[in-house]
KEMIFI-219690 format. One line per field, with one value per residue (C-alpha): residue number from 0; residue in one letter; x, y, z. Coordinates in Angstrom, 1 decimal. Layout:
guti	(NUM  ...)
fido	(a  ...)
x	(X  ...)
y	(Y  ...)
z	(Z  ...)
//
This chain:
guti	(0  1  2  3  4  5  6  7  8  9  10  11  12  13  14  15  16  17  18  19  20  21  22  23  24  25  26  27  28  29  30  31  32  33  34  35  36  37  38  39  40  41  42  43  44  45  46  47  48  49  50  51  52  53  54  55  56  57  58  59  60  61  62  63  64  65  66  67  68  69  70  71  72  73  74  75  76  77  78  79  80  81  82  83  84  85  86  87  88  89  90  91  92  93  94  95  96  97  98  99  100  101  102  103  104  105  106  107  108  109  110  111  112  113  114  115  116  117  118  119  120  121  122  123  124  125  126  127  128  129  130  131  132  133  134  135  136  137  138  139  140  141  142  143  144  145  146  147  148  149  150  151  152  153  154  155  156  157  158  159  160  161  162  163  164  165  166  167  168  169  170  171  172  173  174  175  176  177  178  179  180  181  182  183  184  185  186  187  188  189  190  191  192  193  194  195  196  197  198  199  200  201  202  203  204  205  206  207  208  209  210  211  212  213  214  215  216  217  218  219  220  221  222  223  224  225  226  227  228  229  230  231  232  233  234  235  236  237  238  239  240  241  242  243  244  245  246  247  248  249  250  251  252  253  254  255  256  257  258  259  260  261  262  263  264  265  266  267  268  269  270  271  272  273  274  275  276  277  278  279  280  281  282  283  284  285  286  287  288  289  290  291  292  293  294  295  296  297  298  299  300  301  302  303  304  305  306  307  308  309  310  311  312  313  314  315  316  317  318  319  320  321  322  323  324  325  326  327  328  329  330  331  332  333  334  335  336  337  338  339  340  341  342  343  344  345  346  347  348  349  350  351  352  353  354  355  356  357  358  359  360  361  362  363  364  365  366  367  368  369  370  371  372  373  374  375  376  377  378  379  380  381  382  383  384  385  386  387  388  389  390  391  392  393  394  395  396  397  398  399  400  401  402  403  404  405  406  407  408  409  410  411  412  413  414  415  416  417  418  419  420  421  422  423  424  425  426  427  428  429  430  431  432  433  434  435  436  437  438  439  440  441  442  443  444  445  446  447  448  449  450  451  452  453  454  455  456  457  458  459  460  461  462  463  464  465  466  467  468  469  470  471  472  473  474  475  476  477  478  479  480  481  482  483  484  485  486  487  488  489  490  491  492  493  494  495  496  497  498  499  500  501  502  503  504  505  506  507  508  509  510  511  512  513  514  515  516  517  518  519  520  521  522)
fido	(m  s  e  n  k  s  h  e  l  f  l  a  l  w  h  s  a  d  q  l  r  s  k  m  e  a  s  e  f  q  s  y  i  l  g  l  v  f  y  k  y  l  s  d  k  l  l  t  e  s  t  e  m  i  d  h  k  g  t  d  l  d  e  a  l  v  n  y  t  k  l  y  t  t  k  d  a  t  l  s  t  d  y  s  l  s  p  e  l  t  f  q  s  l  l  h  e  i  d  d  q  t  f  q  r  e  h  l  q  q  a  l  s  e  i  e  q  s  n  i  a  y  k  d  i  f  g  d  l  d  l  s  s  n  e  l  g  a  f  p  e  k  k  n  e  t  i  a  n  i  m  k  e  f  r  q  l  n  l  s  e  y  q  g  d  v  l  g  d  a  y  e  y  l  i  n  q  f  a  a  i  s  g  k  k  t  g  e  f  y  t  p  h  q  m  n  n  i  l  s  h  i  a  i  l  g  k  e  k  t  k  k  f  t  i  y  d  p  t  m  g  s  g  s  l  l  l  n  v  k  k  y  s  d  e  p  t  g  i  n  y  v  g  q  e  l  n  t  s  t  y  n  l  a  r  m  n  f  l  l  h  d  v  p  v  e  q  q  t  l  r  n  g  d  t  l  d  k  d  w  p  e  s  p  e  e  h  q  f  d  a  v  v  m  n  p  p  y  a  v  k  n  w  n  k  s  a  l  e  v  s  d  p  r  f  e  i  a  g  v  l  p  p  n  t  k  g  d  f  a  f  l  l  h  g  y  h  h  l  k  e  d  g  t  m  v  i  l  l  p  h  g  v  l  f  r  g  a  a  e  g  t  i  r  q  k  l  l  e  n  g  a  i  d  a  v  i  g  l  p  s  n  l  l  h  n  t  s  i  p  t  v  a  i  v  l  k  k  n  r  t  n  k  d  v  l  f  i  d  a  s  q  e  f  d  k  h  g  f  k  v  t  l  n  d  k  h  v  e  k  i  i  e  t  y  k  e  r  k  s  q  d  k  y  a  y  l  a  s  f  e  e  i  v  e  n  d  f  n  l  n  i  p  r  y  v  d  t  f  k  k  e  e  v  s  l  k  d  i  s  a  s  l  s  d  t  e  k  e  l  d  k  v  n  k  e  l  a  q  a  l  q  q  l  q  v  e  t  a  h  e  e  s  l  s  g  f  i  k  y  i  s  k)
x	(25.0  24.5  21.2  21.2  21.4  18.5  16.5  17.3  16.0  12.7  12.2  13.0  10.5  7.8  8.3  7.7  4.1  3.8  3.3  0.0  -1.4  -3.7  -4.8  -6.1  -6.7  -3.7  -5.3  -5.1  -1.8  0.1  0.1  2.0  4.6  5.2  5.1  7.7  10.0  9.9  10.6  13.6  15.0  14.9  16.4  19.2  20.0  20.7  22.9  24.9  25.5  26.7  29.2  30.6  31.0  33.1  35.4  34.3  34.4  31.7  30.2  27.1  24.0  24.7  28.1  26.5  23.9  26.8  28.2  24.8  24.1  27.5  26.8  23.3  24.1  27.2  25.8  29.2  27.8  24.7  23.5  22.2  18.8  15.7  14.1  15.2  14.9  16.2  18.7  16.5  13.7  15.7  14.6  17.8  17.1  13.6  15.1  17.2  14.0  12.4  15.4  15.1  11.3  10.7  9.3  6.0  4.0  3.9  7.7  7.2  4.4  6.6  9.3  6.8  5.4  8.8  9.7  6.3  6.8  10.4  9.5  6.3  7.3  6.7  3.5  1.0  3.0  2.5  -1.2  -2.4  -0.2  -2.7  -0.8  -3.9  -5.9  -7.5  -6.5  -3.0  -4.2  -7.0  -4.8  -2.0  0.6  -0.4  -0.4  3.2  4.2  2.8  4.6  7.8  7.7  7.4  10.3  12.5  12.1  14.1  16.9  19.5  18.8  20.6  18.2  20.6  23.0  20.8  21.8  19.9  16.5  17.1  15.2  12.5  12.1  11.9  9.2  7.3  7.7  5.9  3.1  2.8  2.5  -0.1  -2.0  -1.9  -3.3  -5.9  -7.1  -9.6  -9.0  -5.4  -4.8  -6.5  -3.7  -0.9  -0.1  2.1  5.6  5.2  2.4  4.3  7.2  4.9  3.2  6.2  8.6  6.1  5.5  9.2  10.1  12.0  12.7  15.1  17.8  15.6  17.3  14.1  11.4  8.0  5.5  2.0  -0.2  -3.6  -4.5  -1.0  -1.9  1.3  3.3  4.9  3.9  5.4  8.6  9.1  9.8  13.3  14.4  14.2  15.7  19.3  18.7  16.8  17.9  16.1  12.7  10.0  7.1  3.6  0.9  -2.5  -4.3  -7.8  -7.3  -5.3  -3.7  -2.5  -1.3  0.9  2.1  3.2  5.1  7.0  7.6  9.2  11.5  12.6  13.5  15.7  13.6  14.4  11.4  12.0  11.5  8.1  4.7  2.2  -1.3  -4.2  -7.3  -10.1  -8.8  -12.3  -14.0  -11.7  -8.9  -5.3  -2.7  -4.0  -1.0  0.2  3.8  2.8  -0.2  1.1  3.6  5.9  4.2  0.9  0.5  -2.6  -4.2  -7.5  -10.3  -12.6  -16.2  -16.5  -20.1  -21.4  -18.0  -19.5  -20.3  -19.7  -22.1  -19.2  -20.2  -18.9  -17.3  -14.8  -11.5  -10.8  -13.9  -14.1  -12.4  -15.2  -18.1  -20.0  -19.5  -18.7  -21.7  -22.0  -22.3  -18.8  -15.8  -13.4  -13.4  -13.5  -10.1  -8.8  -9.9  -8.4  -5.0  -5.1  -5.8  -2.6  -0.4  2.1  1.8  4.7  4.0  2.8  0.0  -0.6  -3.7  -4.9  -8.7  -11.3  -12.1  -15.6  -14.1  -13.3  -16.8  -19.5  -21.9  -23.9  -21.7  -18.6  -19.0  -19.1  -16.0  -14.1  -15.1  -13.9  -10.5  -10.0  -11.0  -8.3  -5.7  -5.4  -5.4  -2.1  -2.3  -4.5  -2.8  -4.8  -3.5  -4.3  -6.9  -6.0  -2.9  -4.3  -4.8  -8.2  -10.0  -9.9  -11.0  -8.7  -7.4  -6.3  -3.4  -4.4  -1.6  -2.6  -0.7  -1.3  -0.5  -0.1  0.4  -2.0  -4.9  -4.0  -4.1  -1.8  -3.6  -1.6  -3.3  -1.0  -3.8  -2.7  0.9  1.6  3.0  0.5  1.1  -2.1  -4.6  -1.9  -1.0  2.2  4.1  7.8  10.5  10.2  6.5  7.0  9.9  7.8  5.0  7.5  9.3  6.0  4.8  8.1  8.1  4.5  3.9  1.3  2.2  0.2  -2.0  -0.5  -0.6  -2.4  -1.9  -5.4  -5.9  -8.4  -10.6  -10.9  -11.8  -14.5  -15.9  -16.1  -18.1  -15.2  -15.4  -11.9  -12.7  -9.4  -10.7  -12.1  -8.6  -6.3  -7.4  -6.0  -8.1  -5.9  -7.2  -6.8  -5.2  -7.6  -6.3  -8.8  -6.8  -7.0  -10.8  -11.3  -9.4  -11.4  -14.7  -13.6  -12.7  -16.0  -18.0  -16.1  -16.8  -20.4  -20.8  -19.3  -21.6  -24.7  -23.8  -23.4  -26.7  -28.4  -27.1  -28.4  -31.8  -32.2  -32.1  -35.1  -38.5  -41.3  -45.1  -46.3  -47.7  -44.2  -42.2  -42.5  -41.3  -38.3  -37.4  -37.5  -35.3  -32.7  -32.5  -32.1  -29.1  -27.6  -27.3)
y	(-6.7  -8.5  -8.4  -12.2  -12.4  -10.0  -12.0  -15.2  -13.6  -12.5  -16.0  -17.8  -15.6  -16.1  -19.9  -20.1  -19.3  -22.7  -24.3  -22.5  -22.0  -25.0  -24.4  -20.8  -17.6  -15.4  -12.6  -15.0  -16.7  -13.5  -12.8  -16.0  -15.5  -11.8  -12.2  -15.1  -13.1  -10.2  -12.5  -14.1  -10.7  -9.6  -12.9  -12.9  -9.3  -10.2  -13.2  -11.3  -8.3  -10.5  -12.2  -8.9  -7.8  -10.9  -11.5  -9.2  -12.3  -13.5  -16.8  -18.8  -18.5  -21.6  -20.2  -16.8  -18.5  -19.8  -16.3  -14.7  -17.3  -16.5  -12.7  -13.2  -15.4  -13.5  -10.1  -9.1  -6.5  -4.7  -5.0  -2.0  -3.5  -2.0  -5.4  -8.6  -12.3  -15.3  -17.5  -20.5  -18.6  -17.3  -18.5  -20.6  -22.4  -23.2  -24.6  -27.0  -28.1  -28.8  -30.9  -32.8  -33.1  -31.4  -28.2  -26.9  -23.8  -22.7  -22.0  -19.8  -18.0  -17.5  -15.9  -13.5  -12.5  -11.8  -9.5  -7.7  -7.2  -6.0  -2.6  -0.7  -0.1  -3.8  -4.1  -6.5  -6.4  -10.1  -9.9  -11.4  -14.5  -17.0  -20.1  -21.9  -21.5  -24.7  -23.5  -24.7  -28.2  -30.2  -31.5  -29.9  -32.1  -31.0  -27.3  -27.8  -29.4  -26.6  -23.9  -25.9  -26.4  -22.6  -21.9  -24.5  -22.5  -19.7  -22.0  -20.8  -17.1  -14.7  -11.8  -9.5  -9.6  -7.6  -4.0  -0.7  -1.2  -4.6  -6.6  -3.9  -4.1  -7.8  -7.5  -5.1  -7.6  -10.2  -7.7  -6.9  -10.6  -11.2  -8.2  -9.4  -12.9  -11.8  -8.7  -6.6  -8.3  -7.3  -4.9  -2.0  -1.8  -1.7  0.9  -0.6  0.8  2.6  4.7  5.2  6.6  9.2  10.3  10.4  12.0  14.9  15.3  16.0  18.0  21.2  19.8  17.0  18.7  19.6  18.3  17.9  16.8  15.7  13.5  12.3  9.6  9.4  6.1  4.5  0.9  -1.1  2.2  1.7  5.1  6.9  4.9  5.5  9.2  8.6  7.3  10.9  12.6  13.8  13.7  10.4  10.2  13.5  12.4  12.0  9.8  10.1  7.7  6.4  3.2  2.0  -1.8  -3.2  -6.0  -3.6  -1.2  -3.9  -4.8  -1.1  -1.2  -4.2  -2.6  0.5  -1.5  -3.7  -0.5  0.5  3.5  4.3  4.3  8.0  8.9  7.2  8.2  5.5  5.2  2.7  4.8  6.2  9.2  10.7  10.0  12.3  14.6  13.4  14.6  17.4  18.9  22.2  21.1  17.9  19.3  20.2  18.6  19.3  16.6  14.7  11.5  9.4  6.4  6.2  3.7  4.9  6.1  5.1  5.2  6.4  7.9  10.6  8.4  11.1  13.6  16.0  19.6  22.1  23.9  21.1  22.9  20.3  21.2  24.9  25.8  24.1  25.5  22.2  18.6  16.0  13.7  10.9  8.4  9.1  9.9  10.8  14.6  14.0  12.3  15.0  17.9  16.1  15.8  19.3  20.7  19.1  20.5  23.2  26.6  25.7  21.9  19.6  17.0  14.2  12.0  9.1  9.1  7.8  10.2  11.0  13.6  15.6  16.1  15.0  17.8  18.8  19.2  17.7  20.3  23.1  21.7  21.5  25.1  26.4  24.6  25.9  29.5  29.2  28.0  24.7  22.3  22.4  19.4  16.6  13.4  10.7  7.2  3.9  1.4  -1.8  -0.4  -1.1  -4.6  -3.8  -2.1  -2.0  1.6  4.3  6.6  10.2  11.7  15.2  17.6  20.3  23.2  26.3  30.0  29.6  32.8  31.8  29.4  27.6  23.7  21.4  18.4  15.3  12.4  9.4  6.9  5.6  4.9  1.6  -1.9  -4.7  -8.4  -10.3  -8.5  -6.9  -3.3  -1.6  1.6  1.3  3.8  5.8  6.2  7.5  9.7  11.3  12.1  13.7  15.7  16.9  18.0  19.9  21.6  22.7  23.2  21.9  18.9  17.7  14.8  14.5  17.6  21.0  24.0  25.4  29.0  29.6  31.4  28.2  26.2  28.7  28.4  24.7  25.2  24.0  20.6  19.0  16.0  15.5  15.1  18.6  19.9  17.2  16.1  12.6  11.9  10.6  10.8  7.6  7.9  6.6  5.0  4.9  2.1  0.0  0.7  -0.3  -3.5  -4.3  -3.7  -5.9  -8.7  -8.3  -8.5  -11.7  -13.3  -12.3  -13.7  -17.0  -17.3  -16.5  -19.2  -21.8  -20.7  -21.0  -24.5  -25.5  -23.9  -25.9  -29.1  -28.1  -29.6  -27.1  -27.1  -26.2  -22.9  -21.7  -23.0  -19.8  -17.6  -19.9  -19.9  -16.1  -15.8  -18.2  -16.1  -12.9  -14.2  -15.8  -12.6)
z	(0.3  -3.0  -4.9  -4.9  -1.2  -0.8  -3.3  -1.4  1.8  0.0  -1.3  2.0  3.8  1.2  1.1  4.8  4.0  2.3  5.6  6.1  2.6  2.7  6.3  6.2  4.2  3.5  5.6  8.5  8.2  7.5  11.3  11.9  9.3  9.9  13.7  13.6  11.3  13.7  16.7  14.9  14.0  17.7  18.8  16.2  17.0  20.7  19.8  17.2  19.4  22.3  20.0  18.8  22.4  23.3  20.4  17.5  15.2  12.9  14.2  13.4  15.6  17.6  18.7  19.3  21.6  23.8  24.0  24.8  27.5  29.1  29.1  30.3  33.2  34.4  33.6  32.3  29.9  28.9  25.4  23.5  22.7  24.3  25.0  26.8  26.1  28.2  26.3  26.5  24.8  21.8  18.4  18.1  21.4  20.3  17.0  19.2  21.0  17.6  16.7  20.0  19.6  22.9  21.4  22.8  21.6  25.2  25.1  22.1  23.8  26.8  24.5  22.9  26.3  27.7  24.8  25.2  28.9  28.7  27.2  26.8  23.1  22.5  24.5  22.8  19.6  19.0  19.9  16.6  16.8  18.2  19.0  20.2  17.0  15.6  12.1  13.0  13.6  15.3  18.1  20.3  18.6  15.2  16.2  17.6  14.3  12.2  14.1  14.2  10.4  9.9  12.3  10.5  7.2  8.8  10.1  7.6  8.0  10.4  10.2  12.0  9.0  6.8  7.1  6.3  4.9  3.4  6.0  6.2  2.5  2.6  5.3  3.0  0.2  2.3  3.2  -0.6  -1.4  1.2  -0.1  -3.7  -2.9  -0.4  -2.2  -0.2  3.1  3.3  0.4  1.9  4.5  1.9  -0.7  -3.6  -3.7  -7.0  -5.6  -2.4  -4.5  -6.1  -2.9  -0.6  -3.2  -3.9  -0.1  0.6  -2.5  -1.5  2.0  1.2  3.3  6.3  9.4  11.4  9.1  10.4  8.5  9.4  8.0  9.8  8.0  8.0  7.4  7.5  7.6  4.2  2.9  5.9  5.8  2.1  2.5  3.9  0.4  -0.8  2.3  2.7  6.5  7.1  10.8  11.4  10.3  12.9  11.9  13.3  12.3  13.3  12.4  13.3  12.8  15.8  13.8  11.2  13.8  15.3  11.8  11.3  14.7  13.5  10.1  11.7  14.0  11.1  9.2  12.1  13.0  16.7  19.0  19.8  16.1  15.8  17.4  16.4  17.7  17.5  17.0  14.8  12.9  12.1  15.4  17.4  16.3  17.0  17.7  19.8  21.6  19.9  19.6  17.7  15.9  12.4  10.1  7.2  5.2  5.3  3.2  3.1  1.3  3.3  2.9  0.2  0.5  4.2  5.2  8.6  9.4  11.6  14.6  17.2  15.5  14.8  14.0  11.4  14.3  14.5  13.6  11.0  9.0  9.5  6.3  4.3  6.3  5.8  6.9  4.3  3.7  6.2  3.3  2.0  4.2  1.4  2.1  5.9  5.6  3.3  5.6  8.6  6.9  5.6  9.1  10.3  7.6  8.3  6.6  4.3  4.1  1.4  1.6  -0.9  -0.6  -2.8  -3.4  -6.0  -8.9  -7.5  -5.2  -8.3  -9.5  -7.0  -6.0  -2.9  0.2  -1.6  -4.3  -1.7  0.0  -3.3  -4.1  -0.8  -1.1  -4.6  -3.6  -0.8  -3.3  -1.4  -4.3  -6.0  -8.4  -9.5  -10.8  -12.5  -12.1  -13.9  -12.8  -11.1  -9.3  -5.8  -4.4  -2.9  -5.8  -9.6  -9.9  -11.1  -8.4  -8.2  -6.1  -4.9  -3.8  -1.3  0.1  2.3  1.6  -2.2  -4.1  -6.9  -7.3  -10.5  -10.6  -12.4  -14.0  -14.9  -16.7  -16.1  -16.4  -19.8  -19.1  -17.3  -17.6  -17.8  -16.8  -17.3  -15.1  -13.0  -13.6  -12.4  -12.9  -13.7  -12.6  -15.9  -15.3  -11.8  -12.8  -15.6  -13.1  -10.6  -13.3  -14.8  -11.3  -10.7  -14.1  -13.7  -17.4  -19.8  -22.0  -25.0  -24.1  -20.6  -18.5  -18.3  -16.0  -15.5  -14.3  -11.5  -14.0  -16.1  -13.0  -12.2  -15.7  -15.2  -12.0  -9.8  -11.4  -11.5  -13.7  -15.5  -19.1  -18.8  -18.8  -20.3  -23.8  -24.4  -27.5  -30.3  -33.9  -35.8  -39.2  -41.9  -45.1  -47.9  -49.5  -46.4  -46.1  -49.7  -49.2  -46.1  -47.8  -50.7  -48.3  -46.5  -49.8  -50.8  -47.4  -47.5  -51.1  -49.9  -46.9  -49.0  -51.5  -48.7  -47.2  -50.6  -51.0  -47.6  -48.2  -51.4  -49.4  -47.4  -47.9  -47.3  -47.8  -51.3  -50.1  -49.1  -52.1  -54.0  -51.0  -50.4  -54.1  -54.1  -51.0  -52.5  -55.7  -53.6  -51.7  -54.8  -56.7)
//
C-alpha cells in the first residue's frame, strides 16, 4: 500500500474530529471518533468478505452490501468473522438512511449492541460511546445530525482494504493526536511511538526468533507499548499479549486497538483491573513472561488501599513496602515479580526513583545487590504528553552473572519543534546500539561496576556516572572585543544620562551634589 494512501487515511480519520471540536473536550470526543472507526472497520470487513466469497472481484461497499444481504438472508455461507451484524445495521446501510434523512441514533445503538452481544470478546466494547449525551446537541434532531456528520466523513473509506498494521497504526495516530491536544487527561494512557520503540526493542533483544513469546504490561493504557514489540519479532504470530488497565474507557480502547492490529482474540489476554490492589495474573502457567514493559502513572498516592504486607510475593525481594505516597517502586516490583528467569523488563519512571531515600533507597539497594538493575537510560524532558519532566527507562533482569549497571544519558539528543520534543530514528538507534554494546562512551554512556555504585551509596543519579559537562573554548581576542564594545556602549549611555540630568531643576542645597554626579559619569 502506498504511503500516500496511508497518509490519506490518517488525515480522513483526523478530520472527522472536526465535527466535535467545538462541542466538547478532546478527552471526551475521542470515544465517538475511535468507536465509530472501529464499528466501520467491523462492518466493512463483513461486506468485503461476503463479496470475495461470491465472485472474488473487487466491488464498492454498496455492491458488497447487496452480496452480504444475499448471504445473510439465504445463509448460503458462514463468514470467518467472530461477530455478527444484520445487513440493515451495517455502517453502509446507515449511510443510506442518512442520505434518505431517516437516520436515527437508535439504529446505530442497535448495531453496536448487536456486535457486543454476538461474542463475549466484544462485550461492552462500545460502552463509552454515549449517543444520548447532551454534548452532541440540545435536541434529538441535533444529536442525530452530529453523529450523521461524523459518519459521512468516513463515506469514501473502505477500512477493510488496509492490510497489516496500516489501519492499526492509523488508529494509534488518532490516539496520539488526542493525547497531544488534551495533555494530562488523555496523554497518560498513550506512550509516544519513539519511546515505545526503545522499550519494546530492548525487551525482545535476543529473543527475536522465539516462536512462543509472552509479553506483559500491567498498566497497558491503549496497548500501544505491548503491540509495538511485534515490529522487532521474526515470529509475530507467536506472540501472546497479556495486559491490564484500571481505566475502563482506556481498557476498551486497548481492546479495539488489538483487533484493529489483527491480533487474534486467542493471542490476547486483557483485563480491566487495579494492578497494585491485587496481583494478576495468578495462575502458574500464566504467571511469568519473557518480557515485561511498563509506562505506569507516576508518583501514585495511596496506592496501598488493601493494606498489603511485605509478605506479598511481589514485594518479598525488597523486604519493605514502597511508600504509600509514591507508587513508582510498587509498579516496578510488581512487573519484576512477573518476569521469567531469563526475561527482560523495561519500565519508564521519573528520575526520583534513582536517588530518593528511606524505603525507596532500601528497595534500590536490594535490587542492585541482586544484580536486578541492568541499565539506566536517561531520556529528554517533554517527550510525554502528560508531563514535562525528564524520564528514565530502567532495564531489569534476573540471574545476571555480575552486578554492573550501564548508564546512558540520552537526555541532550532530540529534535525540537517549538515546545514539542521528539526522538528521531537515529536517536533511538543510538540508544539501542549503545545498550547492546554495553561500553562506556565519552559524554554519553558509562558502565559502572558494583563497587562504584556501593561507593555512591546505591545512588543511581545519572550525572554521578556520565559526565556530560562540555568546556567552552575561551578566546581572549573575543573577550577583549566584547569588553571594548561594552565600554563604548556604557560611555554613550553615561553621556546621554549627563545631558538629561543637566536639564533638571533642583533645590539650591542639592545643586553641588548633582553637579558632582554629572562630572563623575562624564569622565
